[in-house]
N, C-alpha and C positions, 0 to 999 in steps of 0.2 A: 504494500500500500504506500502511495506517495501523496504528500500534502505540500502544495506550493513549491515544488522543486526539490524538496527534501525527502529522503526515504523515511520509513517509519522510525528506524533507529536514530536518524539525525533529528527528526522532530521531537522524539522523546528526550534526547539529550538536551535539546534547547529548552524544553519545558522543565526538565529536572533542574537545570541551572537557574531558571527564572524563579522557581519556587523557593530556592534557598537564599538567593541574593536579589531576587526580582530583577535580574539582568540576564538576558538571553546570551548564550554562548554556543559556539559551534564552528566548524571549519567552513571557509568559503574562499573563492579565488580572489586574489588581491588585484586592485586596480590602482593606477597611479593617482596619488593625491586623495585616496579614499580609505576609510577605515572599514575593516571587515573582521568578523569574529573568529576566535580560535579557542579551543579548549585544551591547549597544551598543558596548562596548570590546572589540575583537577580541584585544587583548594583555593585558587585565586584566579577567577576568570579574567581573561585579557581580550583585547581587541587589536587586530593588526592594522597598521597604517603603512602605506607605501610612500616612501620619501619622494618628493618632487623637487625640481630645481629651486635652490635657495633655502630649503628646509634645514634647520638645525634642531637638536633636541631642546636646547634652552629656549629657542623661539617658540617651538610648539608648546613648551611648558607654560610660557607666559599667556598663550592664547587658550589652552584647553585643559590645563591641570589645576588642581585646587591650590597648589603652592608651586612657585617657580622652582624651588629646590627639589621638588619631586622628580625632576628630570634625571637626577642622579640614580634614583631607583630604576628608572627605565634604562639608563645607561648600563647599570650592573646586570639587569635582567637580560639584556640583549648583548652583553659582552662587547660593548662599543668602547674603543680606546679613545677616539677623538671624535666628539659629536659634530665638529665643524668640517670633518672630512669624510662624510658618508656618501655612498654612491646613490645616484638617482635610481629609483626602483627598488632600493633595499627595503625589506619588510621589517618593521619594528613593532614589537608587542608592547601595548600600553595596558597596565593593570586597570581594570574597570573601576576599582574603588578610588583611583586617583583622578578620575575624569571630572571636570567641572561641568555643572549643569546650570540651566536657568529656568525659571518658571514658565510653563506653557499655559494655555487657556482653552477651556471649553466654552461653548455658547449654548444658550437655550434656543432650540430651533422650533419648539412648539409646546404648548401645555393646554390643559383644560381642567376646570374645577378648582378645588381647594389645594393649591400648591404653595409651599413656602420654601424660601432659600435663606438659610442663616449663614452669613459670612461677614467678616470684619465686625463682629459683635452686633449686627443688625439683622432682624428677621423681617422679610417682606415678600409679597407676591411677586413672582418674576415677570419679566417682560421678554418678548421674543427678541433675540439678539443679545440678551444680557450676558455678560462675561461671568463665567464661573471658575473660580480659582481653587487652589489647594486648600483643604480643610473646610470647604463649604459643606453644609449639611442640607440635604434636600429631602423634603417630606411631602407625601401626597395623602389626601383624605379619601373618603368614599367616592367612587366613580370619578377619580381624578387621575390624570396622567401627565407626565412631563418627559420630554425627549431632549437629550443633550448631544450636540454635535462635537465630536472630539477633533483635536487639531490634525490628526492623520486621516480624517475622512470617515472614521468609524462613528458609531453612535451607541448610546445607552438609553434605554427607555425604562422609566419607573412606572409600573402600574399602580393601581390604587392601594392605599394602606401600606405604604412602604416608606422606609427611611434609610438613606444612603449617604455616606460621607465620602468626599473626594480625598482619598488618602495621599496620592502622589500624582503630580502632573508636571513632568519635567522634560526638557529638551537637552540631550547630551551634545555639547558644543563640538566635539571632535568630528562628528559626522551627521548631526541633525537627527539622530535616532530619538524616539520618544519613549519615556518610561512612565506608564500610566497604571494607576491602581484605584479601584473603587472598593468601599467597604460597606456591605449590606448589614445594617444594624437590626433591621426587621423588615419583613416583607420580601419583595422580589426585585431583581434587576435583569433586564434582557439586553444582551449586547450583540452587536454586529461589529466585530473587530477587524480592522484593516490588517493586511499582512505586516508583520513586525520586522523592522530593520534592527539587526543586532548592533550594539548591545542593549537596545531598548526592550521593552516588554509590555504586556497588558495582562492584568490580573484582576479578579474580583475576590475579595476576602469576605469571610464571615468569621464569627468567633470560633468556629470549629473546622474551617476549611479554607484552602487557597486554591482557586481555579485559574490556571494560566494557559494562554493560547498562542497560536500562530495563525492568525487570519481565519476566523470562523464565526459561526452564529451559535450562541448558547445562552442559557438562562441560569441564574443562581437565586435560590430562595433561602431564607433563614427563619425558622420558627423559634422565637425566643422562649415560648412557653415550655417547649420540650428540649430546647438546646440542640436542635438538629438542622442540618443544612442539606440542600439537594442541588446538584448540578446536572443540567440536562443539555445534551449536545444535539443541535439540529443539523449542523454540517461542520466538517473539519475535525480537529483533534484537540482535546482539552486534557491537561494533566491536573489532577486534584491531589493535594497533600493534606493530610489531617494531622494536626499536632498531637503527639503522644506524650507519655509521661516524661520522656527524655528530649522533648523538642519536636521537630518535624517528624511526622510518621512516614509510612511508606507511600510512594507515589503510585497512583492508579491512573491509567490512560483510559479515557472514554472517547470512543469514536462516535460518528454519527449514529443516531438512534439508540444511544446508550446514555445512562445516567449514573451518578454516584451519590449514594446516601452517606452523609458524614455526621458523626457524633464525636465527642471527645474520646480520642484514643482508638477509634474504629471507623472503618469505611468499607463499603462494598459496592461492586458494580451491579447494575440492573438494566434490563432492556426497557426502553420507553414503551408505554402503552400505545396501541395503534390509534390513528386519528379517528375520532367518533364519526358516526354516520347519522345525519339528521333525517328523521322520518318526515315525509311529505315536504321536501325542500321547496317545491314550487307553490305551496299554499300561501295565499295572501293572509297575513296576520290581521284579522279584523275584530277579534274579541277585545274585551276591556283590558286584559293583560296579554302581553306577548309570551306565549308558552312554547318553548323549544323542546320537543320530545325526541330523544335519541334512541337508537337501537342499542339494547343492553349488551355490555361486554363484561367478561369476568374480571375479578380481582381489582375492581375499581371502587374507590370510596365515594367519589362525586365527580360531577362534570363542571367545567368552568366555561363561561361564554363572555366574549368581549365584542362590543359593538363599535363600529367606526363608520365614518363617512367615505372612506376610501378603501380600496382593495388591499393596499399595503399596510393597513392598520396603523398608519401614522397619526391620523386624526381620530384617535379613539376617544370615546366620551362616556361609556358606561360598561360596567362589568357586573356579572352575577354568577352564582353557583347554585347547583341543585343541592337539596338537603341530603339526598342519598343517591346512589347509582340508579335507583328505580324511579326517581322523580324527574320532572321536567325542569329546565332552567327557565325562570320566570323574570321578565322585566315588567314591573307594574305600570310604568308610565313611559310611553314612547309616542312622539308626534308622528303624523303620517309622513311617509317618504320612502325612499329607496336607500337601503343600508347594506353593510357587509358585517358578517358575524364570523368570529373565529372560535372554534370549539376545541377543547382539550379535555382529556380524562386525567384525573389525579388519583394516585394510589394512597393507601393508608399511611405510607411512609412520606407522603408529601411530594412525590415525584410527579411532575407534570409531563404528560406524554406528547406525542406528535399532534400537530394541529390540522384541522380541516377548515376550509373557508367556504362560506356560502353567501350568495346574495340574499337579502331579506327584504320583502315588500310589506310595508305597513300601511293599511288603510282602515281606519276605525269604521265599523258599520254595526252599530248596536242600538238597543232600545232600553230606556230606563223610565222610572217614575210612572209606571202604568197604573191607572186608577179608573174606577167606575163610579159615577154619581147618579142619583135618582131624583127626578123632579116631578111634581104633581102626584095625583092619586087616581086609583082605578084605571079606567081605560085611557085616561089622559097622561098616564105616567110616561115619562121620557127617560131614556137611559143614555148618559153621556160617557163615552169611553175616550180617554185621553192618554197620551204617551209623549215621550221626548226621544228624538233621534240623536244618536251619538255618532259623530263623524262629520267630514267636510264635503261640500258639493251637493248637487241636486240629488234628491231622494224621493221615492214614492213608496206607498205602503199597501199591504194587503191585510184585511181584517177578517177574521173568522170567529164565529161563536157557535157552539154545539152543546147539546145536553150532555151532562156527565154520564159516562157509560164505560163499562169494561170492554166493550166491543170497539176496537180501533177503527172499524169501518163505518161507524155512525157518521152520517153526513152532516156538515154544518147547516144550521138553519139560516145563517147569514154568511155570505162569502163575497166581500167586496174586493175585487181583484186589483183595483188601482185607485189609490187615494193620494192626493197631493197634500192635504192637511193632516196634521198629527192628531186627529180626533174624528169621531163619528157619533151621531145621535140616532138611536133606534127607538121605535115604538112598537106596541103590539106583542111584546114577548110574553109568552104564557108562564104561569107560575112553575117553578122547578129549579133545579140546580144546573148551572151552566159552567162551561170553561171557555175562555176566549184567549186569543193570541194575535200577535201582529208580526208581520214580516216587513223588514226594511230592505229595499233594493236600490243599489246605486252602481255606478261604473267607476273603476279605478284601474289604472295601468292596462287599459284595453280589455278588462274583464268585467263580467257581471258579478257583483257580490250580493248574496242573499243571506239574511240572518233572521231567524225566527226568535221571538221572545219566548220565555218560559210561560206555560199556560197559567192563566189567572182564573180564579173561581168567582162565581156570582150566584147568590141565592135570591130568587124572586118569590115573595110570599103572595098569598091571595088578597 
C-alpha cells in the first residue's frame, strides 16, 4: 500500500516520529537550496539541507536556528572542518529541535449558530475571515458548526457541542514546513489534512490519544464522561498513540475504513460501520417533524444525521441523533426547501462509521386545530367544521364525514372533493356518532402532496 508517494513503511515511520516529537521525519531526495527529511538519528530527528552558492553554516544559523551558536552542533554532527569552504550541493543535516519557527495563522472560513472563540483573554462570536492563532479555544453549542481554514490549505470542522484548543500552529523557517496541532477537549473535530512537508506535521490530540497524519481525511472525538477517544479514518493513513503508564504507548496504524478506540493505557483497532441506508430516500418530508428512518444494521448504538445547504456539508446548520438503533432520526423544526443530509452509524464505543449522503426535500403539508361547532336547534342546526393548513403555497382540501363503524367500507355521507376555504358548514345531519377528516393537497418540487388528518369524532344528539 502506498500513500502520497511513500510506501507503507515510510508512512508509518513518518507518523511514528511525529507522535513522539510532533515532527515528521523520513528519507527523501535532496534538492539544491531545499530542506528534506532524514531519519539517520533515531533519537534526534534531523532534516537535510542542500548547500547552494554563498551558503555558510553560520549564515544559515542566523536565519533558521534558535541560536547562532547552534551552528557548531550542526558542524560537529556533519563533521565539517571549515563551514566557509563547503561544496555547493553538499547535504547537511540540521537537528529539528534547533530549527527556528514563527507563528502561523488559521482563519474562520464559515460558522453557524452559537460559536465562541477565546483568544488573547477575550471571548467573542467569530467573524468569517477572522484570524485564529495558537492557544485559541473554540467552542460550539447545539446545532452549531465552525470551519477553520489552515495555512497549508487543509481545514478542520467542529460540529456541535465541541471544544477544541489550537495547540500549535507554526511555520519552520528552514523550508516553510508547517507544524500544526489541535487538541479536542470535548466533542469532535473533523479534519481534511493537506499533504505534510517534513519536518512539519499535523496532529489532533485528546487527553488519551494522539492522531497524526500525512494528507488524509479523518475524525477525532473525545468523551470526557468516560475518558475515551475515537479516531476514524475516511481516507489515507493515521497513526494513533495512546499514552501508557511509562509515557507514549504503542503506535497503531489505521487505514481507510478503520478506527481506533483509545483509553488511558489501551487502544485497539476496529472496522468502521458501513454507511447507513435511508429508507424511502425520494419521499418529500411533509409531516410536522422530519423523520429519517434507516435500514437497521447490527452492532450499532445510534445513528447521527447532519443537515446542510450544500452537498459538501460545509454549510451545515443542524445535527440530530436517534435514541437507539431502532429509532428514526428526528428534526423537529425545518423550513421548506431542498437540503442535503449526511448519515452515520455510531457504535457503543463511540466510533462513528462511514457516511452516506442524500438529498432531502422538505415541504410542510399538514393540518392542525381541527374543530367542530354547532349553531341553532332542531332542524335549523348548522355544523361548522374548521381547520388550519400547515405549509406554504396554494392548497385545497377534501372533507369527508361518515358514521362511526367497524366496517372500513362504510361510505361517507358527505364527501366534498375540492374546497378552497379551510372550513365547511353542513346541515341536515341525523343524530348519531360520526368521524370526519380533511385532506390537504398542494404541489411542491413538481409533485402532488396529499396529507390526511387524523379522524375526528362528533356526536349529534336528538
